[in-house]
KOLLOGU-905039 format. One record per atom (N, C-alpha, C): y, z, x. Coordinates in steps of 0.02 Angstrom, whole numbers, plus 50000, padded with zeros to 5 digits. Layout:
# KOLLOGU-905039
YZX/...
# end
This chain:
# KOLLOGU-905039
499405000050041/500005000050000/500635000050043/500574997650105/501154997950150/501724993650124/501564987750099/502114983250081/502514985850023/502184988849973/502564991149915/503064996449935/502895000449986/503375005450008/503955002350046/503844996650075/504374993350113/504864990050066/504704990250000/505114986649951/505824989049950/505974995349968/506654997949964/507024997450031/506684995050083/506954995550150/507624991950157/507664985550135/508294981950145/508814984450096/508594986750038/509084989649993/509394995750024/508994999450060/509255005250094/509785003150144/509614998150183/510104995750232/510684992350195/510514989250137/511054986350098/511534991850076/511254997550054/511695003050033/512105005450091/511805005750150/512165008050208/512635002850234/512374996850244/512774991550274/513264988750223/513064988950160/513484985950110/514014990850086/513954997250106/514425002350086/514705005750148/515115002350187/515375005450247/515755011850233/516025012550172/516395018550155/516055022050097/515625027050110/515285030350055/515755034250010/516365035650032/516825039449989/517135035149936/517035028449940/517355023949892/516865022449836/516975025949778/516495024949724/516625018449687/516115016249652/516185010149612/516585011749549/516975006949526/517415008149469/517165004949406/517315008049349/517145005249284/517735000949262/517614994549254/518164989849240/518344990149166/518844994049151/519104994349082/519864994749086/520194993049032/520914993949026/521324988649060/521964990049060/522474985349086/522574986649161/522444981649204/522574982649275/523314983249289/523484987749335/524184989049352/524364986149420/524954983149423/525224981049488/525574987049519/525444988149583/525724994149616/526124992149677/526614996249693/527014995549753/527025002249790/527135002149855/527025008049897/527645009649937/527755016149947/528305018449989/528065024650027/528165024650093/527975030550132/528435036350113/528145042250104/528515047950078/528955051250132/529535053750108/529975057850149/530145064150110/530315069550144/530435075950109/530985075650056/531475071250064/532045071250017/531915067149954/531335064249948/531195059949890/530975064049830/531225062149771/531035065349709/530815060049659/530405061949610/530185056949561/530765053649524/531275057449505/531825054449467/532205049349508/532335051049571/532685046249614/532275039849624/531625040649632/531205034849644/531125030649582/531075033849523/531055029849461/531695025749453/532245028349479/532885024849472/532955019249523/532555019349577/532625014349630/531945011049646/531645007549599/530995004449611/531024999049666/531624996449680/531674991249731/531514993849801/531505000349811/531355003249876/530615002449895/530195000949846/529475000749857/529264993849885/528754994049926/528474987949957/527884985549914/527954979549888/527434976849843/527014971449876/527134969849939/526794964249971/526344966250029/526514971450065/526114973450124/525434976150101/524894973850132/524234976650115/524214984250126/523864987650083/523864994950086/523634997650153/523124994650183/522854997350245/523354996950303/523834992550297/524324991850351/524804997850354/524815001950303/525265007750303/525005013550345/524355013550360/524065019150396/523975025250351/523845030950382/523735037050343/524385040850334/524355046150293/524955050250282/525075051450208/525725052750191/525925054150123/526305048050096/526195046650031/526485040550002/526685041749930/527145037449908/527295036649838/527045029749816/526735029449757/526475023149731/526745022249660/527065016449646/527365015349581/527055009149547/526975009649481/526715004049442/527284999449423/527114993649395/527624989249368/527924992249305/528454989249279/528774991649218/528304990049159/528154995249119/527674994649065/528004994148996/528644995348992/528974995748927/528954989348887/528954983648921/528954977348884/528264974048880/527744977848898/527064975248894/526744977548829/526634972848784/526314974648720/525604977248731/525274974748783/524584976848796/524554984048821/525114986948841/525114993848866/525184998848810/525384996748752/525505001348697/524855004548673/524905010948660/524325014648636/523825016648690/523975014748752/523515016548807/523785022848840/523385028048839/523605034448866/523105037548915/522685033348944/522205035648995/522335031749059/522525035149112/522655032049177/522045033249222/521785027749250/521185028249290/521305025049359/521045028349411/521075025549479/520415027049514/520285023349567/519695024749608/519785031349644/519225034449659/519225040949693/519215039849768/519795040149801/519845039049873/519985045649908/519985045349975/520065051450015/520805053250020/520985058849990/521655061749997/521605069149983/522115072850003/522105080049993/522355082049924/522835078349899/523135080249834/523485074049805/523475073449740/523805067849707/524125070349642/524735068149629/525095070049569/525325063649533/525195063349469/525405057649428/526035059649389/526545055349394/527165056249355/527225050349307/527455051849246/527555046649195/528275047049171/528615041249171/529295040749145/529265037949074/529525041949026/529505039848956/530175036848934/530175033248877/530785029748855/531395034248848/531305040548832/531875045048823/532115048048889/531835045748944/532045048149010/531655054249034/531195056748992/530795062449012/530295060449066/530215064749115/529715063749168/529225069549165/528605067849157/528085072949156/527605071649214/527345077149241/526895076549299/526255080449290/525725077949320/525065081049316/524765081249387/524815086949421/524555087349490/523795088649490/523455085249535/522745086249544/522615087749618/522355093749631/522085094849697/521355092449698/520995093849751/520315091049757/519855093549702/519925099949683/519495102549630/519695099849562/520335099049551/520565096149487/520345088849482/520375085249537/520135078349536/519395078149517/519015082949544/518305083249528/518195084449453/518595088849425/518525090449353/518715084549309/519105079849335/519325074049296/519005067649322/518445068249356/518075062349380/517605059849326/517645053449311/517205050349262/516645046749299/516135044649262/515585040849292/515855034249319/515615032549378/515895027049415/516385029449467/516435036249475/516875039449524/517605037549512/517795037249448/518495035849430/518835042349412/519455043249435/519865048949416/520295046849356/520295050949303/520645049049242/521135054549222/521755052549207/522255056849176/522305054949103/522255059749059/522355058548988/523065060748970/523495055848959/524195057248945/524285059548873/524755064148860/524885066348791/525145060448749/524895059948689/525065054148646/525735055048611/526015061048610/526635062148573/527245059148605/527205057048668/527795054448702/527825046848701/527325043548673/527315036348671/527055033348736/527165026848743/526925023348803/527425024348860/527185026448920/527655027448975/527965020848998/528585021449025/528925015549052/528655013649121/528525018549161/528245017549227/527795023449245/527345022149293/526925027449320/527075028049395/527045034249419/527195035549489/526705040749516/526395039249572/525925043849602/526215046649668/526135052949678/526315056149742/525655057849776/525505054449830/524865055249865/524985058749931/524645064349940/524725068450000/524065068350040/524135067250105/523555067350149/523075061650138/523345055750126/522905049850117/522605047650183/521945046950185/521625044450246/521695036950252/521805033550195/521895026250193/521325022650231/520715024850218/520135021450248/520025014750214/520045014850147/519955008650109/520545007250064/521075010950073/521675009850032/522005016450015/522605015949989/522975021949968/522825023749896/522805018749854/522615019649784/522235013349763/521715014249726/521285008649710/521165007649636/521195001349615/521004999249547/521355003449494/522015003949499/522395007649449/522395003849383/522235007549328/522185004349263/522445009049209/522675006049155/522905009749097/522445008049039/522095013049013/521585011948963/521695016648903/521255015948854/521255020548798/520675025548807/520715031048772/520185035948778/519515033248753/519495029548697/518845026648676/518555021848729/518995018148763/518745013748817/518435017948873/518755023548889/518475027948940/517795030848919/517735032648855/517095035248831/516555029948834/516735023748814/516235018348818/516035016948890/516535017248935/516375016149006/515885021449032/515995027649012/515525032949032/514825031649005/514795029248942/514145027948912/513785022248949/514155016948965/513855011349001/513625013449070/514075016749107/513905018849175/513345023949174/513345028349124/512805033249118/512135029849108/512135024549067/511515020849056/511265017549120/511745014549157/511555011149220/511275016149270/511625021649280/511405026449330/510775030149308/510705031249243/510085034349218/509485029849229/509575023349216/509035018649229/508855018549303/509365018649345/509235018649417/508885025149438/509105030849409/508775037149424/508055037249400/507925034249341/507235033749317/506805029549363/507095024149388/506735019849435/506555023749498/507035027549525/506905031549585/506355036749571/506395039949512/505885044949495/505195041849490/505155036049458/504505032649452/504225030649520/504655028049563/504435026149630/504205032249669/504565037749661/504375043849697/503705046549674/503605047049609/502965049549582/502395045049603/502505038549596/501985033749614/501775034349687/502275034649731/502115034749802/501855041449825/502065046949793/501765053349808/501035053449788/500885050549730/500185050049708/499775045749757/500065040249779/499725036049828/499625039649894/500135043549914/500055047349976/499505052549970/499465055849912/498945060749902/498245057649907/498195051249889/497545047849892/497415044749960/497925041749991/497825037750052/498025041350115/498515046050111/498735050050168/499025045850225/499395040650209/499745036950261/500425040350273/500595041550336/501205045250352/501835041350330/501805034750334/502405030950315/502565031750242/502075033850201/502225034950130/502695040850120/502635045950163/503095051650159/503805049550178/503855045150228/504525042550246/504815038650188/504395034850153/504625031150095/504875035950041/504495041250028/504705046149977/505365049449996/505445051150060/506075054050083/506645049150072/506515042850084/507015037650074/507225037150001/506745037349956/506895036949884/507285043049861/507095048949886/507465055049867/508195054649891/508285052549953/508965052049980/509365046649943/509035041149926/509375035849890/509585038049820/509145041649786/509325044349720/509885049349725/509865053549778/510415058249789/511075054849802/511045049349840/511665045549853/511945042649789/511515040049746/511755037449682/512055042949640/511765048949643/512005054649605/512705056849627/512815056749693/513475058949719/513995053349715/513805047349735/514295041849737/514515039649668/514095040849617/514275038949549/514775043649517/514865049649547/515295054649517/514925059249470/514265058049459/513885062349414/513845069549439/513875070349505/513845077149533/514435081349510/515005078049498/515605081649475/515505084349404/515085081249365/514935083749298/514495089949301/514095090549354/513665096449362/514025102049398/514435100249448/514815105249486/515545103149486/515895104449431/516585101849424/517085104749473/516935110349504/517415113249551/517275111249624/516805106849634/516675104449702/517255099949725/517565101249782/518095096749807/517835089649815/518235084849795/518005077949797/517865075549868/518235078249916/518105076149985/517435078850010/517225084549984/516555087050001/516015082449970/516165079849911/515705075049881/515645068849926/516215066649954/516195060949999/515785062550061/515855068650086/515445070550145/514705070350128/514525072550067/513825072150046/513595064850043/514035060350022/513865053250022/513645050950091/514045052850141/513885050850210/513205053750232/513095060150217/512465063350237/511865059950205/511905059050139/511345056050102/511225048850122/511765045250135/511695038350157/511365037950225/511565042350271/511245042550337/510505044350332/510345049250289/509645051050279/509245045250250/509545041650203/509205036050173/509035030650224/509535028750264/509425023450313/508945025750367/509005032050389/508545034550441/507835034650416/507735036950354/507055036950325/506795029850318/507245025250300/507045018250293/506815015450360/507155017250413/506975014850479/506295017650501/506185024050488/505535027050503/504985023750462/505145022350398/504655019050356/504505011950381/505025008450403/504935001550425/504455001150484/504565005550533/504115005250591/503425007750574/503365012550526/502705014750505/502345009450464/502725005650425/502435000350383/502114994950426/502474992450475/502204987250518/501764990050573/501904996250594/501494999350646/501564995850713/501054996650755/501074993650822/501004986150820/500824983350762/500734976050759/501394972450768/501944975550749/502604972350755/503054977050795/503264974850853/503744978650892/503444983250944/502944987150924/502624991650971/503094997250994/503064998751059/503435004451086/504185003251082/504404997151094/505124995851095/505434997151027/505064995750973/505334996950906/505415004450894/504935008350916/504985015650907/505565018450946/505645016251008/506195018751049/506875016851022/506955010451004/507595008250977/507765011750911/507265012450868/507405015750804/507595022950814/507275026350863/507465033250877/508185033650903/508375028850944/509065028750970/509565027750912/509415023050868/509865021650812/509905027650765/509335030850752/509335036650708/509745042350738/509655043450803/510045048750836/510785047250834/510975040950848/511685039150847/511975039950778/511605037850727/511845038450658/511905045750639/511425049850658/511455056950642/512035060450675/512155058950739/512705062150776/513375059950747/513455053450734/514095051050707/514235053850637/513705054250596/513795057050528/513965064450532/513625068150575/513775075250583/514495076250607/514715071950653/515405072450677/515905071150620/515755066250578/516205064750522/516225070650474/515655073350457/515625078850408/515985085050434/515915086550498/516185092750525/516925092050544/517115086250572/517775085650603/518305082850555/518115079150504/518625076350459/519005082050424/519655080850413/520035074550416/520315072850486/520125076450537/520375074950605/520125068050626/520585063550643/520415056750664/519905053450617/520035053950553/519545051750504/519405044250508/519925040350521/519825033050525/519365031250582/519475034350641/519055033050699/518335035250685/518255041150656/517575043550642/517225039150590/517595036850540/517305032350490/517085025750522/517495023150567/517315016850601/516695017750643/516625023450676/516035024650717/515405024850673/515455028350616/514875028550571/514705021650546/515215017650528/515085010950503/514765006550557/514975007350619/514675003550674/513945005550684/513795011950676/513095014150682/512665011150627/512935010850566/512565007650512/512455000250528/512994996950550/512934989750564/512474988250622/512424992950670/512004991750729/511264991350711/511084994150654/510374994050634/510164987050611/510644983050587/510464976450561/510114972050612/510344971550675/509974967450723/509254969750733/509134976250730/508454978750737/508024976450679/508284976650618/507904974350560/507764966850565/508274963050588/508174955850597/507634954650648/507634958550702/507114957750754/506424959250727/506374964450686/505734966150656/505484960550611/505934957950569/505734952450524/505534946250565/505904944850618/505744939050659/505054939850692/504924945850717/504274947150748/503714946550697/503834949250637/503324948750584/503194941450565/503734937450565/503654930250550/503244926750604/503384928350667/503024925150722/502284927150721/502144933250699/501454935450696/501124933750629/501484929750588/501214927250525/500974933050480/501414937850469/501254943350424/501144940650353/500604942350320/500464939550253/500934942050199/501324947250213/501754950150162/502494948350172/502644944650225/503344943350241/503684939250187/503344934250159/503664929950109/503854933850047/503414938350025/503574942349966/504114947449982/504094950050043/504614954550066/505294951150064/505324945050089/505954941250091/506204939850020/505744937949975/505934936549906/506204942849872/505864948449883/506074954649851/506764956849875/506934955349938/507554957849966/508094952649971/507994947049936/508534942049934/509154944949899/509054948349843/509614951249806/509974956649846/509614961449877/509974966349919/510354963349977/510084958150008/510444954950063/511074951650037/511034948349980/511634945449950/512154950849933/511904956349907/512354961949892/512684964449956/512304964750010/512584967050074/513144962450096/513024955950091/513534951150112/514174951950072/514104952650006/514694953249964/515084959649978/514734965149988/515084971549998/515394971950067/515064969150118/515364969150185/515984964850184/515934958950152/516524954550149/517104957850113/516964961250058/517494964750022/517784970450064/517354973850101/517594979350144/518044976850199/517894970750224/518304967850278/518884963650252/518994963950186/519544960150155/519454952550162/518834950250168/518714943050170/518784940050101/518644943950050/518764941949980/518894948249940/519184947649880/519354953649842/518734957349818/518784963949817/518254967949789/518284967849713/517744969749681/517724969949608/517214975049586/517224976349521/516744981049492/516024978649504/515924972049496/515244969449502/515004969749574/515454968549622/515254969249692/515114976549708/515544981049683/515434988249696/514764990649670/514564987949613/513944990149581/513354985449594/513434980849640/512904975949652/512284979149682/512364984849716/511784988049747/511264990049695/511504992949640/511034995149588/510684989149556/511064983949540/510754977949512/510264974749560/510464974449624/510024971449674/509374975349681/509434981949681/508824986049688/508394985749626/508694985049568/508294984249507/507894977749510/508224972249531/507854965949539/507304966649591/507464970049645/506964971049698/506364974949673/506504980049631/505954984149606/505484980049562/505774975649521/505354971349478/504924966749520/505234963549570/504844959049613/504334962949653/504504969049673/504044973049712/503424975049671/503484974949605/502894976049565/502364970749580/502594964549588/502134959249609/501834960749677/502254963549720/502014965349787/501464970649783/501554975449737/501044980649729/500384977449707/500424973049657/499814969749633/499504965649689/499924962049725/499674957849780/499334962049833/499654967549851/499374971849904/498724975249881/498724977649818/498114980749792/497544975749790/497704969649769/497194964449767/496934963049838/497384962849886/497174961649955/496744967349980/496944973549965/496554979349987/495874979349953/495854977749888/495214977649852/494754972249882/495054966449897/494644961149926/494384963149995/494814966150035/494604968350101/494064973750095/494154978350047/493664983650038/492994980750015/493024976149967/492394973149942/492044969249997/492434965650037/492124961950092/491824966750143/492174972250157/491914977050204/491264980150178/491264981750113/490654984550084/490084979550085/490244973250071/489724968150073/489444967350143/489884967450193/489654966950262/489234973050281/489454978850258/489084984950273/488394984750241/488384982450177/487734981950143/487284976950178/487574971350198/487174966250233/486914968950298/487344972750334/487124975650397/486564980650386/486634984650333/486094989550319/485454985950299/485534980650260/484934976950240/484584973950301/484984971250347/484684968350407/484364973750449/484674979650450/484404985050492/483794988350461/483754988450394/483234992350360/482684988250328/482774981750321/482284977750285/481964972550330/481374970650310/481014965150343/481294958550317/481554954250361/481894948150338/481434943350301/480784943550314/480324938850282/480154940950210/479984947250201/479734949550136/480254953350095/480784955750126/481274959750091/481074966950082/480484968950106/480274975850102/480584979850160/480524986450156/480754990550212/480384988750276/480744989150332/480384988350396/480104995050418/479754995050474/479395001050496/479885006850510/480445005350543/480915010650561/481215013950499/481465009950452/481755012750391/481235016350349/480625013550347/480085016650309/479935023650336/479865024350401/479715030850431/480295035750420/480915033350427/481495037850418/481515040650347/481355036450298/481395038850229/480765042750209/480195040750235/479575044050216/479555051250238/479805052550299/479775059450325/480275064050292/480705061450249/481185065750213/480945067250142/480375064650122/480175065350052/479915072350037/479495075250081/479225081850069/478685081950016/478295087350014/477765088149964/477155084149982/476665084049936/476045080349946/476155073049929/475975068649976/476075061449968/475415057849979/475375051849950/474785047549959/475015041249995/474655039550049/474825033750089/474295028350079/474515022350061/474085016450058/474245012050119/473735010250156/473805005150208/473414999050186/473764993450175/473444987250151/473494981950205/472934978650218/472914973450270/472574967250241/472914961450249/472624955250223/471994953450262/471484951450225/470854949550257/470894942450285/470664941550346/470614934950378/471274931150375/471824934650390/472474931350386/472554925950440/472204926750495/472244921650548/471994914950522/471464915150481/471194908950453/471694905950402/472054910350365/472564907850319/473094904050356/473324906750412/473824903350453/473574896650480/472934896650500/472654890450527/472584885150473/472444887450412/472344882750356/473014880150329/473494884650318/474124882750286/474694881750335/474604883750396/475154883550444/475574889950437/476024890750484/476424896850484/476874897350423/477154891750401/477574892050341/477174894150280/476584891350273/476154893250218/475944900550223/475804902750285/475634909850295/476204914450275/476824912250291/477404916250271/477454916650195/477314911150161/477324911250088/476814916150060/476224916250091/475704921050069/475954928150078/476274929550134/476524936350146/477054938250094/477474933450075/477994934850025/477684936549957/477184932549936/476854933849872/476494940549874/476164941949930/475814948349938/476304954149933/476884953549965/477394958849963/477654959849892/477794954349856/478034955049787/477524958449743/476884956949754/476364960049714/476324967549727/476384969449790/476384976649807/476974980149775/477564977049779/478164980149753/478124980849677/477854975749643/477784975949570/477264980949547/476764982249589/476224986749569/476394993949583/476814995249632/476975002149651/477455005249601/477425011849591/477915015149547/478615015049579/479105016449536/479795016249560/479935021349615/479575026849614/479685032049664/479365030549731/478995025049735/478625023549797/479065019849847/478885020549911/479175016649964/478665011449986/478885005049989/478434999650008/478734996350070/478314995150121/478564992450184/478054987850215/478324983350256/477894979350300/477944982650369/477394985350394/477414989150457/477074985450514/476814979550500/476494975550553/476474968350531/476114964150568/476064957050552/475844955750481/475214957950465/474964957350397/474774964050368/475064969350396/474914976250374/475504978950334/475354981850276/475854984550231/475684991850215/476214995650194/476105002650179/476475004450114/476155008850076/476475011650016/476415019150020/476985022650016/476975029950014/477245031949946/476885036649913/477055038549845/476825045649833/477165049149786/476935055849770/476205055849748/475845060849770/475125061049754/475015061149678/475455064749643/475365065349571/475485058849533/475845054049565/476005047749531/475685041749566/475205043049609/474905037549647/474505032849602/474555026349616/474185021349578/473455021249601/473035018249560/472325017549577/472245011749626/471955012949684/471875007449733/471455001649707/470965002949663/470564997549635/470994993049591/471444996149553/471894992249511/472354987849554/472564990549610/472984986749656/472594980849685/471974981949702/471554976449729/471474970949677/471384972949614/471304967949561/471934963749555/472514966749558/473134963049553/473224958349613/473014960649670/473074956349729/472604950349724/472004951449696/471524945949690/471774940649640/472124943049588/472334938349535/473024935449547/473364937749599/474024934949614/473954927649633/474414923549608/474374916349623/474684915049691/474264912749737/474464911549805/474644904149815/475014902549868/475164895549883/474534891349889/474564885349860/474004880649862/473374883449829/473474888749787/472924891849749/472354894249793/472504896249854/471974898949896/471814905949874/471224908249891/471004914949873/471144919649932/471524924949918/471704929749971/471494936749947/471174940449992/470964947249977/471274951950028/471204958450014/471474963450060/471024969550061/471084973350114/470734979650121/471254985250120/471074990850088/471554996350080/471235002850103/471625006550143/471435013350163/471895018350131/471625023650101/472015028450063/471905035350092/472465039150099/472415046150120/472995049950091/472875056250072/473395060550045/473495066650089/474105069350090/474245075150130/474985076750129/475175082350161/475885084150164/476265079350209/476915078450194/477325073950234/478035076750236/478175080550289/478835083450296/479165081850363/478775079250410/479055077650475/478635072150508/478815070450569/478485064950603/477765066750621/477635073150636/476955075250652/476505074250591/476745076250532/476355075150471/476235067750460/476735063650474/476655056450466/476085053750510/476085055750572/475565053250617/474865055250592/474795061450568/474145063550542/473955059350482/474435058550436/474295054850375/474135047450391/474505044650438/474395037650455/473705036650487/473525040950534/472875040150566/472305041050516/472405045550467/471905046650415/471815040350373/472385037350350/472345031250310/472085025450351/472255025250415/472025019750458/471275019950467/470995026050472/470255026550477/469935024150412/470245025850355/469975023450292/470025015850287/470565012850311/470635005550312/470095002450355/469985005250413/469465002650458/468775002950424/468665008450386/468035009150351/467965003750297/468515002150262/468484996950211/468334990150241/468614988550298/468474982150330/467754981950356/467524987650382/466844987950408/466334987250352/466524989250291/466064988850234/466064981950202/466444977150229/466414970450203/467074967750178/467624971550185/468294969450164/468344968850087/468954967150063/469094966449991/468884972649953/469064978349981/468894984649948/469354990149974/469314995949942/469725001749962/469265007549980/469505011450029/469145017450049/469655023150052/469435028950028/469865034750027/469605039950076/470045042350120/469855047450168/469955054350137/469665059250170/469765066050146/470505068050154/470715072150108/471415074350108/471575078350170/472165076850199/472395080650257/472655087350232/472395092850259/472595099450236/473255101450265/473585106150232/474225108650256/474135112250321/473605115850329/473475119550390/473375115050449/473115109050436/473005104450490/473655102350523/
# end
């Protein structure tokens, strides 16, 4: 089941590589998008003065070019927008800052403000990691909105995806996002239970790495979605971002351990283990530094973490290339399953680098990509189970064939002498041994040839097997000598056996007879066997001496003997 566990590997790297900034949650696209302008804050600035001088704001410079620090952010004029009427919910992306205050300018000149520190932001975080202010409806539609942002790290922007929505739209957005994240959580739970069950049965170590990866991935979805704020509303939002980094690093590290365990020494060998250990150590150290040291030099620390995530990609490419060169039978299905995560990675990296605009669908592409991957990986599970079943059946068939070759006589299909002795000495109790020898078999060979003689031996063997009880052991122990060992209480009549042998239809309708020696006695070990065999052999010799085509019974071998 190695391949099915590898099904999340690229998605894991997609989550890591495709999300260079774990603190930037995906947004729920609802409401009226707002145009914003930015001004670096100075101590003498007040909301009323800034509302009166909107021309002071910069509306063209990209947000990242401002660097970190304190800022004022103003929306466009909303008073003449019919689409803004009745909208009293302000939503923005949850970015890294120490404190944010929203000011609203109303038509009567009133300015109202709502300050959010990190804990207040957490209490007002909606699913999709959106921060929402619910404005009082009694004042009407605001003319402008103004944000005072303190301690902005500006890793991915100062303010993101500012929108003006209605409360019902916000409720519907929570319902939609809740459904998406719940489905994703159910998928993670199903994968975890399935793989834990498989680990309990198969005990492959890489399955534990896979389970750790799924747990970390589910945890990352729980924190990055903002759902954790609903469970712990007083958790500072920047601590939630730190958890994102930790869980993302754990996810990617577990994925790397799983990848090398999945392919094993067949792909990469020692170099893969060493390189993966180096990457895991670098990722762990950089993540720990970010968690402990931020907000000190946060941009530098974030870039280092992102570079560590990106550095893993060449290793994954090398693993895939090596697997392709070695003609791995699962590579094609692996590539198909991870086409969507790779596309998601490309889109999110490009958006992160400002190569194209970000969007709600790009932000949430990881979940959709992993859902597609999970469906395709179901085929991988079936394919792998089928392959394992086929390999197991072939191995069992080979083992059975090997045992048959080792234990049976190839001409007659009866037990050979070695297997017969091994099984006979384990039976215990009183047993009866028949030794049957074809009469004048040399003449049969001279008359029919060796092929004809072989046919006679086959018919003779089938007759013995059909005549003996199910509990008996029947073997060919010499050229034309056969043996039957059976419990004394269920032993067949030797005369009846002779009659069946006489009436058996032989090749070319020749007449074939046999002589039988019979002896009973205990049979618990090799010494008992030798006594019993010599006793039956003397009886066989007596039958041949008396004219052949008959049976002779020797005296029973006593236990004391």
